[in-house]
C-alpha positions as CSV (number, residue, x, y, z in Angstrom):
1,X,62.6,120.8,100.9
2,X,59.6,123.1,100.5
3,X,57.6,122.4,97.4
4,X,54.7,124.7,96.4
5,X,52.2,122.2,94.8
6,X,49.2,124.5,94.7
7,X,48.3,128.1,95.1
8,X,45.0,128.4,96.8
9,X,43.4,131.8,96.7
10,X,41.5,132.7,99.9
11,X,39.6,136.0,99.7
12,X,38.4,137.8,102.8
13,X,35.5,140.2,103.1
14,X,35.9,143.2,105.4
15,X,32.5,144.8,106.0
16,X,31.8,143.6,102.5
17,X,33.2,146.7,100.9
18,X,36.7,145.6,100.3
19,X,38.3,142.2,99.7
20,X,41.8,141.1,100.6
21,X,43.3,137.7,99.9
22,X,46.0,135.3,101.0
23,X,47.8,132.3,99.5
24,X,48.0,128.8,101.0
25,X,51.2,127.0,100.1
26,X,51.1,123.2,100.3
27,X,54.4,121.7,101.3
28,X,55.6,118.1,101.5
29,X,58.8,118.5,103.5
30,X,61.5,116.1,102.7
31,X,59.2,113.7,100.9
32,X,59.2,113.9,97.1
33,X,56.6,111.3,96.3
34,X,53.6,112.5,98.4
35,X,51.5,113.2,95.3
36,X,53.0,110.6,92.9
37,X,52.7,107.5,95.0
38,X,50.0,105.1,93.8
39,X,47.2,105.6,94.1
40,X,47.5,109.1,92.9
41,X,44.8,111.6,94.1
42,X,42.2,112.7,91.7
43,X,40.7,115.5,93.8
44,X,41.9,118.2,96.3
45,X,39.5,119.2,99.1
46,X,39.9,122.2,101.3
47,X,38.0,122.5,104.6
48,X,37.7,124.9,107.4
49,X,37.5,123.7,111.0
50,X,36.2,126.0,113.7
51,X,37.1,126.0,117.4
52,X,34.3,123.5,118.2
53,X,35.5,121.0,115.6
54,X,32.8,121.7,113.1
55,X,34.1,121.1,109.5
56,X,33.0,123.1,106.5
57,X,34.1,122.0,103.1
58,X,35.2,125.1,101.2
59,X,36.0,123.7,97.8
60,X,36.7,120.4,96.0
61,X,38.5,120.5,92.7
62,X,40.1,118.0,90.3
63,X,43.8,117.3,90.8
64,X,46.2,118.4,89.4
65,X,45.4,122.1,89.4
66,X,47.4,125.3,89.8
67,X,44.9,127.3,91.9
68,X,41.6,127.0,93.7
69,X,39.4,130.0,94.6
70,X,38.0,129.1,98.0
71,X,35.4,131.9,98.0
72,X,34.9,134.8,100.4
73,X,35.5,134.1,104.1
74,X,34.7,136.1,107.1
75,X,38.0,137.7,108.1
76,X,37.0,137.8,111.8
77,X,36.5,134.0,111.9
78,X,39.1,131.8,113.6
79,X,39.8,128.2,112.6
80,X,42.2,125.7,111.0
81,X,42.4,125.0,107.3
82,X,42.7,121.4,106.2
83,X,43.9,120.0,102.9
84,X,43.0,116.5,101.7
85,X,44.0,114.6,98.6
86,X,41.2,112.2,97.7
87,X,40.9,109.2,95.3
88,X,37.9,108.8,92.9
89,X,35.9,107.2,95.7
90,X,36.5,110.0,98.2
91,X,39.0,108.1,100.3
92,X,41.6,110.4,101.9
93,X,45.1,109.6,100.6
94,X,46.9,112.8,101.7
95,X,46.1,115.1,104.6
96,X,47.4,118.1,106.4
97,X,46.2,120.9,108.6
98,X,47.2,124.4,109.7
99,X,47.2,125.7,113.2
100,X,44.2,127.8,114.2
101,X,44.4,131.2,112.6
102,X,42.3,134.4,112.3
103,X,41.5,134.5,108.6
104,X,41.7,138.3,108.4
105,X,45.3,138.2,109.8
106,X,46.3,136.2,106.7
107,X,45.7,139.1,104.4
108,X,48.6,139.5,102.0
109,X,50.5,136.6,103.4
110,X,51.3,133.0,102.5
111,X,50.2,130.2,104.9
112,X,52.1,127.0,104.4
113,X,50.4,123.7,105.2
114,X,52.4,120.5,105.4
115,X,50.6,117.4,103.9
116,X,51.6,113.8,104.0
117,X,50.4,110.3,103.0
118,X,48.0,109.1,105.6
119,X,49.1,106.0,107.6
120,X,52.8,106.8,106.9
121,X,55.6,108.6,108.6
122,X,56.9,111.7,106.8
123,X,59.7,114.2,107.5
124,X,58.7,117.8,108.2
125,X,60.4,120.6,106.4
126,X,63.7,121.6,108.0
127,X,66.0,119.9,110.4
128,X,66.8,120.8,114.0
129,X,70.2,121.8,115.2
130,X,71.1,118.6,117.0
131,X,70.1,114.9,117.2
132,X,69.9,114.5,121.0
133,X,68.5,111.2,122.3
134,X,65.7,110.9,124.9
135,X,64.7,114.5,124.6
136,X,62.1,116.2,126.7
137,X,59.5,117.6,124.3
138,X,56.3,119.7,124.7
139,X,53.9,122.0,122.9
140,X,54.0,125.8,123.5
141,X,50.9,128.0,122.9
142,X,49.3,125.4,120.6
143,X,51.9,126.4,117.9
144,X,55.5,125.5,118.8
145,X,57.2,122.2,119.5
146,X,59.9,122.7,122.1
147,X,62.8,120.2,122.4
148,X,65.0,120.3,125.5
149,X,66.9,118.1,127.9
150,X,68.1,114.7,126.7
151,X,71.0,112.3,127.3
152,X,73.8,114.6,126.0
153,X,74.7,117.0,128.7
154,X,76.5,119.3,126.2
155,X,73.2,120.3,124.6
156,X,70.6,119.5,127.4
157,X,70.2,123.2,128.4
158,X,69.8,124.3,124.8
159,X,66.5,124.1,123.0
160,X,65.2,123.6,119.5
161,X,61.9,125.1,118.6
162,X,59.7,124.2,115.6
163,X,57.0,126.5,114.4
164,X,53.9,124.7,113.1
165,X,52.4,128.0,111.8
166,X,55.2,128.3,109.3
167,X,56.4,124.7,109.3
168,X,59.9,125.9,109.9
169,X,62.7,125.7,112.5
170,X,62.8,128.8,114.7
171,X,66.0,130.7,114.5
172,X,68.1,131.5,117.7
173,X,66.2,129.3,120.1
174,X,66.7,130.1,123.8
175,X,69.0,128.4,126.3
176,X,67.4,127.3,129.5
177,X,68.5,128.0,133.1
178,X,68.1,124.3,134.0
179,X,68.3,121.1,131.9
180,X,64.8,119.6,132.3
181,X,64.1,116.0,133.1
182,X,60.4,116.9,133.0
183,X,58.9,120.0,131.4
184,X,55.2,120.6,131.9
185,X,54.1,123.7,129.8
186,X,51.2,126.0,130.5
187,X,50.8,128.9,128.1
188,X,54.2,130.4,127.4
189,X,55.8,129.1,130.6
190,X,57.4,125.8,131.5
191,X,58.3,124.3,134.8
192,X,61.7,122.9,134.4
193,X,62.3,120.0,136.8
194,X,65.5,118.1,137.4
195,X,66.8,116.0,140.3
196,X,67.9,119.1,142.3
197,X,65.0,121.5,141.9
198,X,62.6,123.4,139.7
199,X,62.7,126.6,137.7
200,X,59.9,128.5,135.9
201,X,61.0,129.6,132.5
202,X,58.8,132.0,130.4
203,X,59.6,131.6,126.7
204,X,57.9,134.9,125.8
205,X,60.1,136.8,128.1
206,X,63.3,134.7,128.0
207,X,63.4,134.8,131.8
208,X,63.5,132.2,134.5
209,X,63.1,132.0,138.3
210,X,63.8,129.2,140.7
211,X,60.9,127.9,142.8
212,X,60.2,125.6,145.7
213,X,57.9,122.6,146.1
214,X,54.4,123.3,147.7
215,X,55.5,121.5,150.9
216,X,57.9,119.0,152.3
217,X,55.9,115.9,151.4
218,X,58.1,115.4,148.4
219,X,60.8,117.2,146.5
220,X,61.0,118.0,142.8
221,X,63.6,115.3,142.5
222,X,60.8,112.8,143.4
223,X,59.0,113.5,140.1
224,X,62.0,114.5,137.9
225,X,61.9,112.4,134.7
226,X,58.2,111.7,135.1
227,X,55.7,112.1,132.3
228,X,53.6,115.3,132.0
229,X,49.9,114.4,131.7
230,X,47.4,117.1,130.7
231,X,43.6,117.3,131.5
232,X,42.5,119.6,128.7
233,X,39.0,120.0,130.1
234,X,39.6,121.0,133.7
235,X,42.9,122.7,133.2
236,X,45.0,120.3,135.3
237,X,48.5,119.1,134.6
238,X,50.3,116.3,136.4
239,X,53.9,115.2,136.6
240,X,53.9,111.5,137.5
241,X,57.2,110.5,139.0
242,X,56.4,106.8,138.8
243,X,56.5,106.9,135.0
244,X,60.3,107.6,134.9
245,X,62.3,104.6,133.8
246,X,65.5,105.3,135.7
247,X,66.1,106.2,139.4
248,X,64.2,105.0,142.4
249,X,60.5,104.0,142.5
250,X,58.3,106.8,143.8
251,X,54.8,107.5,144.8
252,X,55.1,111.3,144.1
253,X,52.7,113.1,141.7
254,X,52.8,116.8,141.2
255,X,49.5,118.5,140.3
256,X,49.4,121.9,138.6
257,X,46.0,123.6,138.9
258,X,46.1,126.2,136.1
259,X,42.7,127.6,137.3
260,X,44.2,128.6,140.7
261,X,46.4,131.6,140.3
262,X,46.2,132.6,144.0
263,X,49.9,131.9,144.7
264,X,52.2,134.3,142.9
265,X,55.1,131.9,143.5
266,X,53.6,129.5,141.0
267,X,52.8,131.5,137.8
268,X,51.4,128.5,135.9
269,X,48.9,127.6,138.7
270,X,49.0,126.4,142.2
271,X,51.0,123.3,143.0
272,X,49.8,120.3,145.1
273,X,51.3,116.9,145.9
274,X,49.3,113.7,145.2
275,X,50.6,110.2,145.7
276,X,50.2,106.8,144.3
277,X,49.2,103.9,146.4
278,X,52.6,102.2,146.0
279,X,56.0,103.2,144.6
280,X,56.4,102.7,140.9
281,X,59.2,102.9,138.3
282,X,58.5,102.7,134.6
283,X,54.8,103.0,134.9
284,X,52.5,104.5,132.3
285,X,49.8,107.2,132.8
286,X,47.0,109.0,131.1
287,X,44.1,111.3,131.9
288,X,40.5,109.8,131.5
289,X,37.7,112.3,131.5
290,X,35.2,111.6,134.3
291,X,37.6,109.1,136.0
292,X,40.9,110.8,136.8
293,X,44.6,110.2,136.4
294,X,45.1,106.5,135.5
295,X,48.5,104.9,136.3
296,X,49.5,101.3,135.5
297,X,52.5,99.0,135.7
298,X,56.0,99.7,137.1
299,X,55.6,97.4,140.2
300,X,55.8,93.7,140.8
301,X,53.8,93.8,143.9
302,X,51.2,96.7,143.7
303,X,47.9,96.5,141.9
304,X,48.4,96.7,138.2
305,X,46.2,99.8,137.8
306,X,45.2,102.7,140.0
307,X,43.3,105.9,139.7
308,X,43.9,109.3,141.4
309,X,40.8,111.4,141.6
310,X,41.5,115.2,142.0
311,X,39.9,117.1,144.8
312,X,39.9,114.2,147.3
313,X,41.6,114.2,150.7
314,X,43.9,112.5,151.0
315,X,44.9,112.6,147.4
316,X,46.0,109.0,147.2
317,X,45.6,106.6,144.3
318,X,42.8,104.0,144.5
319,X,44.0,100.5,143.4
320,X,41.8,98.6,140.9
321,X,41.4,94.8,141.0
322,X,44.1,94.1,138.4
323,X,47.1,91.8,139.0
324,X,50.5,93.4,139.4
325,X,52.1,94.6,136.2
326,X,55.9,94.6,136.6
327,X,56.5,96.0,133.1
328,X,58.6,99.1,132.6
329,X,58.4,101.8,129.9
330,X,55.0,101.2,128.4
331,X,52.7,103.9,126.9
332,X,49.1,104.6,127.7
333,X,46.2,106.2,126.0
334,X,42.5,106.7,126.7
335,X,40.4,104.9,124.0
336,X,36.8,105.8,124.9
337,X,34.5,105.5,127.9
338,X,36.2,103.3,130.5
339,X,38.6,101.7,128.1
340,X,42.3,102.4,128.3
341,X,45.1,101.0,126.1
342,X,48.6,100.1,127.5
343,X,51.2,99.5,124.7
344,X,54.7,98.0,125.0
345,X,56.9,98.0,128.0
346,X,59.5,95.4,128.9
347,X,59.0,92.7,131.6
348,X,61.8,91.9,134.1
349,X,62.7,88.9,131.9
350,X,63.4,91.3,129.0
351,X,60.3,90.1,127.1
352,X,57.7,92.2,125.4
353,X,54.7,93.1,127.7
354,X,52.5,93.3,124.7
355,X,49.5,95.6,123.9
356,X,46.6,95.3,126.2
357,X,43.4,97.1,127.1
358,X,41.9,97.6,130.6
359,X,38.4,98.4,131.6
360,X,38.3,101.0,134.4
361,X,34.8,99.9,135.3
362,X,35.9,96.4,136.3
363,X,35.3,95.8,140.0
364,X,36.8,92.4,140.8
365,X,39.1,89.7,139.4
366,X,40.1,92.0,136.5
367,X,42.4,91.0,133.7
368,X,43.6,93.0,130.7
369,X,42.2,92.2,127.3
370,X,45.1,91.3,125.0
371,X,45.3,93.1,121.7
372,X,48.5,91.9,120.1
373,X,52.1,91.2,120.8
374,X,54.9,93.4,119.5
375,X,57.7,91.8,117.4
376,X,60.3,93.5,119.5
377,X,60.2,94.6,123.2
378,X,59.9,98.4,123.4
379,X,60.5,100.9,126.2
380,X,60.2,104.7,126.4
381,X,56.8,104.1,124.7
382,X,54.1,106.6,123.9
383,X,50.6,105.6,122.7
384,X,48.0,107.7,120.8
385,X,44.3,107.0,120.1
386,X,43.0,106.7,116.6
387,X,39.7,105.1,117.4
388,X,38.2,102.9,120.0
389,X,39.8,99.9,118.3
390,X,42.9,101.5,116.8
391,X,46.0,103.3,118.1
392,X,49.5,104.4,117.1
393,X,52.6,103.8,119.3
394,X,56.2,105.0,119.4
395,X,58.8,103.1,121.4
396,X,62.5,102.2,121.4
397,X,64.5,99.0,121.8
398,X,66.2,98.6,125.2
399,X,69.7,97.6,124.1
400,X,70.2,99.6,120.8
401,X,67.7,102.4,121.5
402,X,66.4,102.0,117.9
403,X,63.0,103.6,117.6
404,X,60.0,101.9,116.0
405,X,56.4,103.0,115.3
406,X,53.4,100.7,115.1
407,X,49.8,100.9,114.0
408,X,47.8,98.9,116.5
409,X,44.5,97.1,116.2
410,X,42.8,94.5,118.5
411,X,44.6,91.8,116.6
412,X,47.6,93.3,114.8
413,X,50.7,95.4,115.4
414,X,51.9,96.7,112.0
415,X,55.2,98.5,111.8
416,X,55.1,101.9,110.1
417,X,58.7,102.5,109.0
418,X,60.4,105.7,109.8
419,X,62.0,107.6,107.0
420,X,65.4,107.8,108.8
421,X,66.6,105.8,111.8
422,X,65.9,107.4,115.2
423,X,67.3,106.4,118.6
424,X,65.5,106.8,121.9
425,X,63.0,109.2,120.3
426,X,60.2,111.0,122.1
427,X,56.7,111.5,120.7
428,X,53.9,114.0,121.3
429,X,50.7,115.1,119.7
430,X,51.5,118.1,117.5
431,X,49.7,121.5,117.3
432,X,48.1,120.3,114.0
433,X,46.8,117.0,115.3
434,X,49.5,114.7,114.0
435,X,51.9,112.6,116.1
436,X,55.5,113.8,115.8
437,X,58.6,112.1,117.0
438,X,62.2,113.4,117.5
439,X,65.4,111.9,118.9
440,X,68.6,110.4,117.6
441,X,68.3,112.2,114.2
442,X,67.9,115.8,113.3
443,X,64.7,115.3,111.4
444,X,61.2,115.5,113.0
445,X,58.9,112.8,111.6
446,X,55.1,113.1,111.5
447,X,52.3,110.5,111.4
448,X,48.7,111.2,110.6
449,X,45.8,108.7,110.2
450,X,43.9,111.3,108.3
451,X,41.1,113.7,109.3
């Protein structure tokens, strides 16, 4: 359901001798009570965010209203537009953002922006073509959500694509030459990895080509099913085989260096093998700026945490002084500084592994800092940072596959109900900064803590 709640007039100045304009359409997807829940917003605030994250408030107006003149904007400027519904004290009740756009390119068009209640899940406009479980998902060109793979072999080579510029499902999505168990994406191209090999697929050209590993140290099957971890600062991407939850334990890590285009066989960047200090299965991983690739859990005998630092020879993980963590299926996120959060995972007994923080600066006799227990053991977990002391997680029950989402603090784990039941859903940070999840239902759900 697409509901136009406001028409926001955005004029553009071209050399200050002509003025064009565009319309911003605020949509609430499948949720009908976004603006009527108590407390009801009293103000609407529109802001512009440039590429460096600087926020400029364009206009604040009383709610309800039919239109807001946002004033004249430089049509050469590039940024995202944010919409916030505020209460009388200025607290954000409702929030949404566009992708980055060039303002002049909006002339004569309508730009939809999806808004939702902060701290809640909400269904995006439109439903995908299937409800596959355990999909492989990723973000393409900072605009599109790509859904592929999954447990159902009848649809695993097909894709669903969601456009966050239009908040709509893309028609006629492509079929892939290989059903990916892992799918790192760089620009318009993805490296599709399964147990038998790897294929580059360029979504902009609808073309694929098989490729080979960088050497015989490992094969693509050694990382198939592993999580894709991105270093947004240095342009590195990793596929961590030890994070997969099925198959055999592995030490293999595939590094994609997007800055090194010297090898034409690897169009997204040169490939290198790295390896963990010990085989793992069901580990969690994240990138920590200034530290490296952090991997934890997935082994009853190895150190509980290790770090792989790029550019070192040999490229082997360095264990930290944490006790073994045999949990499988946890999620990990970098909080701040040397602090990393591990959320969920299931112990060999079937019990919840809990939510715990680790300090990468600890040198000896290290133990995780317990945040909170979860009311139900969760695997296939993903974790996302809200602040140094708050996070959001998505995970699924082992037996039923029922997906849950939780808001986490140092002392609490509060369930955030999904709008519809999901099964073995996957989650990722969306192009507009929200967390989106999909799997086991045709709807995509979104969570935002606010700006």
